[in-house]
C-alpha positions in Angstrom: 2.0 -30.1 87.6 3.8 -29.2 90.7 5.5 -25.8 91.3 8.9 -25.0 89.9 10.0 -24.5 93.4 10.7 -28.3 93.5 14.6 -28.2 93.9 15.1 -30.6 90.9 12.7 -28.6 88.8 14.6 -25.3 89.8 17.8 -26.8 88.5 16.3 -27.8 85.3 15.6 -24.1 84.5 19.0 -22.8 85.2 20.5 -21.0 82.2 17.4 -21.0 80.1 15.9 -18.0 78.1 12.4 -17.1 79.0 11.2 -18.8 75.9 13.0 -22.1 76.6 11.7 -22.1 80.2 8.3 -21.6 79.0 8.6 -24.7 76.7 10.1 -26.7 79.5 7.4 -25.8 82.1 4.4 -26.3 79.9 2.0 -28.6 81.8 -0.3 -30.5 79.6 -2.1 -30.3 76.3 -0.5 -29.8 72.9 2.6 -27.7 72.7 4.4 -26.4 69.6 7.9 -25.3 69.8 9.3 -23.6 66.9 13.1 -23.9 67.2 15.4 -21.9 65.0 18.9 -23.2 64.3 21.2 -23.3 67.3 18.4 -22.4 69.6 19.0 -25.3 72.0 16.1 -27.6 71.1 17.8 -30.7 72.3 18.4 -29.0 75.7 14.7 -28.0 75.8 13.5 -31.5 75.0 15.7 -33.1 77.5 14.9 -30.6 80.2 11.2 -30.9 79.5 11.4 -34.6 80.0 13.1 -34.1 83.2 10.6 -31.3 84.3 7.7 -33.7 83.6 9.2 -36.3 85.8 10.5 -34.2 88.5 7.8 -31.4 88.9 4.8 -33.1 87.2 5.2 -36.6 88.9 4.9 -38.1 85.3 5.9 -42.0 85.1 9.1 -42.1 82.8 7.5 -45.2 81.3 4.7 -43.3 80.0 6.9 -41.0 77.9 7.1 -41.6 74.0 10.1 -39.6 72.5 10.2 -39.9 68.7 13.1 -38.8 66.3 14.0 -39.5 62.8 17.3 -41.2 63.3 18.7 -43.6 66.0 21.5 -41.4 66.6 19.3 -38.5 67.4 17.3 -40.8 69.8 20.4 -41.8 71.5 21.6 -38.4 72.0 18.4 -37.3 73.5 18.3 -40.3 75.9 21.8 -39.4 76.9 20.8 -35.8 77.7 17.7 -37.0 79.5 19.9 -39.3 81.8 21.8 -36.2 82.8 18.5 -34.3 83.7 16.3 -37.0 85.1 18.8 -39.9 85.9 19.7 -43.1 84.1 16.9 -45.1 85.6 14.2 -42.6 84.3 15.9 -42.4 80.8 16.0 -46.2 80.6 12.1 -46.5 81.3 11.0 -43.9 78.7 10.8 -44.9 75.1 13.3 -43.1 72.9 13.2 -44.3 69.2 12.4 -43.6 65.7 9.0 -43.9 64.1 10.2 -47.1 62.4 11.5 -48.5 65.8 8.0 -47.8 67.3 6.3 -49.3 64.3 8.5 -52.5 64.5 7.6 -52.9 68.3 4.0 -52.6 67.5 4.2 -55.1 64.8 6.2 -57.7 67.0 3.2 -57.2 69.6 0.8 -57.8 66.8 2.5 -60.9 65.7 3.1 -62.2 69.4 6.8 -61.6 69.4 7.5 -63.3 65.9 10.6 -61.9 64.4 10.4 -59.6 61.5 12.8 -59.6 58.6 13.4 -55.9 57.6 15.4 -54.8 54.6 18.1 -52.5 55.4 18.5 -49.4 53.2 21.5 -51.0 51.4 19.7 -54.3 51.0 16.6 -52.5 49.5 19.0 -50.5 47.1 20.6 -53.7 45.9 17.2 -55.5 45.5 15.7 -52.6 43.5 19.0 -52.5 41.3 18.8 -56.3 40.6 15.2 -56.0 39.6 15.9 -52.9 37.3 18.8 -54.7 35.8 16.4 -57.7 35.1 14.1 -55.2 33.3 16.9 -53.8 31.2 16.7 -50.5 32.9 19.7 -48.1 33.7 21.2 -49.3 37.0 23.6 -46.3 37.7 23.7 -45.5 41.4 21.7 -42.2 40.6 19.0 -44.0 38.6 18.3 -46.5 41.4 18.4 -43.7 44.0 15.8 -41.8 41.9 13.6 -44.9 41.9 13.9 -45.1 45.7 13.0 -41.5 46.0 9.8 -42.0 44.0 9.0 -45.0 46.2 9.4 -43.0 49.3 7.1 -40.2 47.9 4.5 -42.7 46.9 4.5 -44.6 50.3 4.4 -41.3 52.4 0.6 -41.2 52.0 -1.6 -43.2 54.4 -4.1 -44.0 51.8 -1.3 -46.1 49.9 -1.6 -49.8 50.3 0.3 -51.2 53.4 2.3 -53.4 50.8 2.2 -53.6 47.2 0.6 -57.1 46.9 2.0 -59.5 44.3 -0.5 -59.8 41.4 -2.2 -56.4 41.8 -3.4 -55.1 38.7 -1.5 -51.8 39.5 0.1 -50.9 42.9 0.6 -47.3 41.7 -2.4 -44.9 42.1 -3.2 -43.1 38.9 -2.7 -39.7 40.4 1.0 -40.5 41.3 3.5 -39.5 38.6 7.0 -41.1 39.1 9.9 -38.9 38.0 12.6 -41.6 37.6 10.8 -44.0 35.2 7.7 -44.0 32.9 4.7 -44.8 34.7 4.3 -48.4 33.1 7.9 -49.3 34.0 7.5 -48.1 37.5 4.4 -50.0 38.0 6.0 -53.0 36.7 9.1 -52.7 38.9 6.9 -52.2 42.1 4.9 -55.4 41.2 8.2 -57.3 40.9 9.5 -55.6 44.1 6.3 -56.7 46.0 6.9 -60.3 44.7 10.5 -60.4 45.7 9.6 -59.2 49.3 6.8 -61.7 49.5 8.9 -64.7 48.5 11.6 -63.8 51.0 9.3 -62.7 53.9 10.8 -59.4 53.9 9.4 -55.9 54.8 10.9 -52.5 54.0 10.8 -49.4 56.3 7.7 -48.1 54.6 6.0 -51.4 55.1 6.6 -51.0 58.9 4.9 -47.6 59.0 1.8 -48.7 56.9 1.4 -52.0 58.7 1.5 -50.3 62.2 -1.1 -47.8 61.1 -3.3 -50.5 59.9 -2.8 -52.5 63.1 -3.9 -49.5 65.2 -6.8 -48.8 62.9 -7.9 -52.4 63.0 -7.5 -53.2 66.7 -9.3 -50.9 69.1 -7.9 -52.9 72.0 -4.3 -52.4 70.9 -4.9 -48.7 70.2 -6.4 -48.2 73.7 -3.6 -50.0 75.4 -1.0 -47.7 73.6 -3.0 -44.7 74.4 -3.0 -45.7 78.2 0.8 -46.4 78.1 2.0 -43.1 76.5 0.6 -40.2 78.5 3.0 -37.8 76.8 4.4 -37.8 73.4 7.4 -35.7 72.1 8.4 -35.5 68.6 11.6 -33.9 67.4 12.2 -32.3 64.0 8.5 -32.5 63.5 8.8 -30.5 60.2 10.1 -33.7 58.7 7.0 -35.7 59.3 5.3 -37.3 56.5 1.5 -38.0 56.5 1.8 -41.6 57.6 3.9 -40.6 60.7 1.6 -37.7 61.6 -1.4 -40.1 61.5 0.3 -42.4 63.7 1.2 -39.7 66.3 -2.3 -38.3 65.9 -4.0 -41.6 66.7 -1.7 -42.3 69.8 -2.1 -38.7 71.3 -5.9 -39.0 71.7 -7.7 -38.3 74.0 -5.2 -36.6 76.3 -3.6 -34.7 73.4 -0.4 -34.3 75.5 1.6 -33.9 72.3 4.7 -31.7 72.2 6.2 -31.2 68.8 9.6 -29.3 68.1 10.8 -28.3 64.8 11.5 -25.5 62.3 9.6 -24.9 59.2 12.5 -23.0 57.8 14.7 -26.2 58.0 12.1 -28.5 56.1 14.2 -30.0 53.4 13.0 -33.6 52.9 10.0 -33.4 50.5 11.9 -36.0 48.2 11.1 -38.6 51.0 7.4 -37.5 51.5 8.1 -35.2 54.4 6.0 -32.0 54.6 6.4 -28.8 56.7 2.5 -28.5 56.4 1.9 -30.5 59.5 4.1 -28.0 61.6 2.6 -24.9 59.7 -1.1 -26.3 60.4 -0.4 -27.7 63.8 -2.7 -25.2 65.5 -5.5 -26.0 63.1 -5.3 -29.8 64.1 -4.8 -28.6 67.8 -6.5 -25.2 68.4 -5.8 -25.2 72.1 -2.0 -25.5 71.4 0.5 -23.4 73.1 3.1 -22.0 70.7 6.7 -21.2 71.8 9.3 -19.8 69.5 13.0 -20.2 70.3 14.4 -17.2 68.5 17.7 -17.0 70.0 20.7 -18.6 68.0 23.4 -19.6 70.4 25.6 -21.0 67.5 26.1 -18.4 64.8 27.7 -15.0 64.9 25.4 -12.0 64.2 26.4 -11.4 60.5 25.5 -15.0 59.8 22.1 -14.8 61.6 21.4 -11.5 59.9 22.2 -13.0 56.3 20.2 -16.1 57.0 17.1 -14.0 58.2 17.4 -11.9 55.0 17.3 -15.1 52.9 14.5 -17.0 54.4 12.3 -14.0 54.7 11.7 -14.4 51.0 9.7 -17.6 51.7 6.0 -17.2 51.8 4.9 -20.5 53.3 6.6 -20.0 56.7 5.9 -19.1 60.4 6.9 -15.5 60.8 9.9 -15.0 62.9 13.2 -13.2 63.2 16.1 -15.1 64.7 18.8 -13.1 66.7 22.2 -14.1 67.6 23.3 -14.6 71.3 26.8 -13.5 70.2 27.9 -9.9 70.2 30.4 -10.1 67.4 31.5 -11.9 64.4 33.2 -11.5 61.0 31.3 -10.7 57.8 30.1 -13.3 55.4 32.6 -13.6 52.6 32.0 -14.1 48.9 34.3 -16.1 46.7 34.2 -15.9 43.0 36.4 -18.7 41.5 36.6 -19.1 37.7 35.2 -22.6 37.9 34.8 -25.5 40.3 38.4 -26.6 40.0 39.5 -23.1 40.9 36.9 -23.2 43.6 38.3 -26.4 45.2 41.9 -25.0 44.9 40.8 -21.7 46.8 39.0 -23.7 49.4 42.3 -25.7 49.9 44.3 -22.5 50.2 41.9 -21.3 52.8 42.2 -24.4 54.9 46.1 -24.3 54.5 46.3 -20.6 55.5 43.8 -20.4 58.4 46.1 -22.0 60.9 43.0 -24.1 62.2 42.8 -27.8 62.3 41.2 -29.3 59.1 38.4 -30.7 61.4 37.2 -27.0 62.0 36.3 -26.8 58.3 33.2 -28.0 56.3 32.4 -27.6 52.7 28.7 -27.9 52.0 27.2 -28.4 48.7 23.9 -29.2 47.0 24.7 -32.4 45.1 27.0 -35.3 45.7 28.7 -34.8 42.4 30.3 -31.7 43.6 32.4 -33.6 46.2 34.5 -35.3 43.4 36.7 -32.3 42.4 37.0 -31.2 46.1 38.3 -34.6 47.0 40.6 -34.5 44.0 42.1 -31.3 45.0 42.2 -31.8 48.7 43.9 -35.3 48.3 46.5 -33.6 45.8 47.1 -31.0 48.5 47.6 -33.5 51.3 44.7 -32.2 53.3 42.8 -35.0 54.9 38.9 -35.0 54.2 35.9 -37.0 55.3 32.8 -37.2 53.0 29.8 -37.8 55.1 27.7 -40.5 53.6 30.6 -41.8 51.6 32.4 -40.1 48.5 30.5 -40.3 45.2 33.3 -41.3 42.7 32.4 -39.7 39.3 34.9 -42.2 37.7 32.5 -45.0 38.5 29.4 -43.2 36.9 28.5 -45.3 33.8 29.1 -42.7 31.2 32.4 -42.0 32.7 33.3 -45.6 32.6 32.3 -45.8 29.0 34.9 -42.9 28.3 37.5 -44.6 30.4 37.0 -47.8 28.5 38.2 -45.9 25.4 41.2 -44.4 27.2 42.1 -47.8 28.6 42.0 -49.2 25.1 44.1 -46.5 23.8 46.6 -47.2 26.6 47.0 -50.8 25.3 44.3 -52.7 27.1 43.1 -55.0 24.2 39.8 -56.1 25.9 38.8 -52.6 27.4 36.9 -51.6 24.3 34.5 -54.3 24.3 31.6 -52.8 26.3 31.6 -49.7 24.1 32.1 -51.2 20.6 28.5 -49.9 19.8 28.5 -46.8 21.8 28.2 -44.9 19.6 26.6 -47.4 17.2 29.0 -49.0 14.7 26.3 -51.5 13.6 28.3 -54.5 14.8 26.0 -57.4 15.4 25.9 -58.9 18.8 27.2 -62.3 17.5 30.2 -60.5 16.1 30.9 -58.7 19.3 30.6 -61.8 21.5 32.7 -64.0 19.1 35.4 -61.3 19.0 35.3 -61.2 22.8 35.6 -65.0 23.0 38.6 -65.0 20.6 40.4 -62.1 22.4 39.9 -63.9 25.8 41.2 -67.1 24.6 44.2 -65.7 23.0 44.9 -62.8 25.4 44.7 -60.6 22.4 43.1 -57.5 21.1 39.2 -57.3 20.4 39.6 -55.1 17.4 42.1 -57.4 16.0 39.7 -60.3 16.8 36.8 -58.8 14.9 38.6 -59.4 11.5 39.2 -63.0 12.7 35.6 -63.8 13.4 34.9 -64.4 9.6 31.5 -62.8 10.2 32.1 -59.5 8.5 33.0 -58.5 5.0 35.9 -56.4 4.2 33.8 -53.2 3.7 32.0 -53.8 7.0 35.4 -53.5 8.8 35.7 -49.8 8.1 34.2 -48.6 11.4 36.6 -50.9 13.2 39.7 -49.6 11.2 38.5 -46.0 11.9 38.1 -46.8 15.7 41.8 -48.1 15.6 42.9 -44.8 14.2 41.1 -42.9 16.8 42.6 -44.9 19.5 46.1 -44.4 18.2 45.5 -40.6 18.1 44.0 -40.8 21.7 47.1 -42.6 23.0 49.2 -39.6 22.3 47.0 -37.1 24.4 46.8 -36.0 27.8 43.6 -37.1 29.7 41.5 -33.9 29.3 42.2 -33.9 25.7 41.5 -37.5 25.3 38.2 -37.3 27.1 37.2 -34.3 24.9 38.3 -36.3 21.8 36.1 -39.3 22.8 33.0 -36.9 23.4 33.2 -34.9 20.2 35.4 -36.7 17.5 34.3 -40.2 18.3 30.8 -38.9 18.9 30.0 -40.2 22.4 28.1 -37.0 23.4 25.7 -37.7 20.5 25.3 -41.2 21.7 24.3 -39.9 25.1 21.8 -37.5 23.7 20.3 -40.3 21.6 20.3 -42.6 24.8 18.7 -40.0 26.9 15.9 -39.4 24.3 15.3 -43.1 24.0 15.3 -43.9 27.7 13.8 -40.8 29.1 17.0 -39.7 30.8 18.4 -36.2 31.4 20.9 -35.6 28.6 22.0 -32.2 30.2 22.8 -34.0 33.5 24.8 -36.8 31.7 26.7 -34.3 29.4 27.4 -32.1 32.5 28.8 -35.0 34.3 31.4 -35.7 31.3 32.2 -32.0 31.2 33.0 -31.8 34.8 35.3 -34.9 34.5 37.1 -33.6 31.4 37.6 -30.1 32.9 38.9 -31.3 36.2 40.9 -34.4 35.1 44.7 -34.0 35.9 46.6 -33.2 32.8 48.6 -36.4 32.6 49.3 -38.8 29.9 46.9 -41.8 29.8 49.0 -44.4 31.7 49.6 -41.9 34.6 46.0 -40.8 34.6 44.5 -44.3 34.6 46.8 -45.0 37.6 45.5 -41.9 39.2 41.9 -43.1 38.7 42.6 -46.3 40.4 44.3 -44.6 43.3 41.7 -42.0 43.6 38.9 -44.8 43.7 40.8 -46.7 46.3 41.1 -43.5 48.4 37.3 -42.9 47.9 36.5 -46.2 49.5 38.8 -45.7 52.4 37.4 -43.8 55.3 39.4 -41.3 57.5 39.2 -42.9 61.0 36.8 -41.3 63.3 38.2 -38.6 65.5 41.1 -38.0 63.0 41.3 -34.3 61.8 39.8 -33.9 58.5 37.7 -31.5 56.4 34.1 -32.4 56.2 32.6 -32.7 52.9 28.8 -32.9 53.1 25.6 -32.2 51.2 23.0 -29.6 52.5 20.7 -32.4 53.4 23.3 -34.3 55.5 24.6 -31.1 57.0 21.4 -30.5 59.0 21.8 -30.9 62.7 25.7 -30.3 62.5 27.8 -27.4 63.1 31.4 -26.3 62.3 33.6 -23.2 63.1 34.4 -22.6 59.3 32.0 -23.3 56.7 32.1 -22.8 52.8 29.0 -23.2 50.9 30.1 -24.4 47.4 28.6 -24.0 44.1 26.0 -21.2 44.9 25.0 -20.9 41.2 21.6 -20.9 39.5 20.3 -24.3 38.4 22.4 -25.9 41.0 21.3 -24.0 44.3 18.3 -23.8 43.6 18.6 -27.1 41.7 17.1 -27.4 38.3 15.3 -30.7 39.3 13.2 -29.1 42.2 10.4 -27.0 41.2 9.9 -25.9 44.9 12.0 -22.9 45.2 11.1 -22.3 48.7 12.6 -25.7 49.7 15.7 -25.0 47.9 15.9 -21.7 49.7 15.5 -23.7 53.0 18.4 -25.9 52.1 20.6 -22.7 51.5 19.3 -21.5 55.0 20.4 -24.9 56.6 23.9 -24.7 55.1 24.7 -21.2 56.1 23.4 -21.7 59.7 25.9 -24.5 60.2 28.7 -22.0 60.7 29.7 -21.1 64.3 32.6 -18.7 63.5 33.0 -17.9 59.8 31.1 -18.4 56.6 32.1 -18.2 53.0 29.8 -18.6 49.9 31.4 -19.5 46.8 30.0 -18.5 43.3 32.1 -20.0 40.5 31.7 -18.2 37.2 31.7 -21.4 35.4 30.0 -24.8 36.1 30.0 -28.0 34.0 32.1 -26.1 31.4 29.5 -23.3 31.0 29.2 -19.9 32.1 26.6 -19.5 34.9 24.8 -16.9 37.0 25.0 -16.6 40.7 22.3 -18.3 42.6 19.5 -15.9 43.4 20.0 -16.8 46.9 23.3 -14.9 47.2 21.7 -11.6 46.6 19.0 -12.5 49.1 21.6 -13.6 51.6 24.0 -10.8 51.4 21.5 -7.9 50.8 23.3 -4.7 49.5 26.7 -6.3 50.1 26.1 -8.5 47.1 26.5 -5.6 44.9 29.9 -4.5 46.2 
């Protein structure tokens, strides 16, 4: 590489820390850049690309820059255009792993078009197949299946596509978490058949088939190796085994591989990603140079110090201490509301009283479910909000829909009760239910009254129906929270959920907690007003705040990665939620907390409600780790 005395090269080093400059000017061979939060990694990557071109004489067309999202690829391309010029940026390959795989397969098929399932199309296809198998098709259940599928397909040894007719597409060592192994196996065979019939591929197919293409075609592999002289991978800690194998193959024999990432921000194991490839990078590449970007230019010192205390409790990490480039900042503040409703109300007061625009604020939480009450309260207070990834509407979860069916029936909707006549079981035969539904539809009448008109039941068999009518009359005089509680306990819907979970292998605690949260946070309105509120809230949940309009950001820890906000509240910092009860990897959960707190560029609050899902709870152990001695104050 030429000397940094080259005028263009000198400009690329302006304003950089010594560590950043060292990463930018690395000449050749493997380079591992460990980039802490707010350390300017995007600047380093863009300037390194410019430096390779300006000082190293590297052909821009020989640069392969890989990211995990198209937005990140576009952002890096734009930054590179600033450092190296539009023409150079246009010639380099900026894209995702899936985008690269797509191009490879188009090449392998001589330009023939590929039909790729979008994430939404894959979701809907899996849902249809699950419904046909009689499985629970709640959004959460479908997403859990997709998570299992991602974990399975992250391994290079997995077949490139689950072939229709295969005895078993699932390796014996793999244990799905969403379904029983036999159900998961049967679902994947149906999924493979559906894709084959339609000539479709999903994103995992792209990666596996591209890897098979390179392994099976020495000529193609050699051509790609000649083309890409330098490979740069952003967010390398999020790499899964298939992606790492692709990069490893392409980087030989020159081994000009630059990886940038932070093991402390590895949070995507649920889709097969592993920080092990970053942690073990120097084992794969012993000659690699390691550079640590340890200066955080985003967060004030108290936030950086707290984050250091927190993540230091992890064992599987690269040892490093991040320091703030800032000289001052307010302390990390602790909120201790009574419950999640009080938590949302306190956050609303903070936003109102700050004098700052709503867009300065972000509320970060572990699960999508937590956004519901936040949205309820912010909407009630007239504070605009934007839920990244869409707002999960608890009123649309199937157990809540069941309870709402009872409330609608109590409010006078004669047919609303039909879906829940046997939830809990009243031992009404399907023929009775279907005939009553037909009569009610034809007469615009009441389903319960129609049951007596079917002539299919003896008088004594009508007793459960008469009891249900009494229940509905009682519910009709209650406020919404009382009515929900009545359905759960007096009518016995909670018992039904426990039986369902035991039979279907579901999580009874999660389902009951969902109902407890809705019961506790529902506005204290009479049923007609409450049901109107549900419809209004659902309509608002579907309507997005226009881009650029000031709004509080509601976002999960996972989606918050890569973002920053002046004022951040980490909500629901309680045990079994953060760390989450479903994830046995406490170190990954701690990394999620680390990601959340390091989004704050000015002020940070950590909220620890004393009650969650209607039960007393303990603070997250991460709170004491984060705050240190201050946690005891």
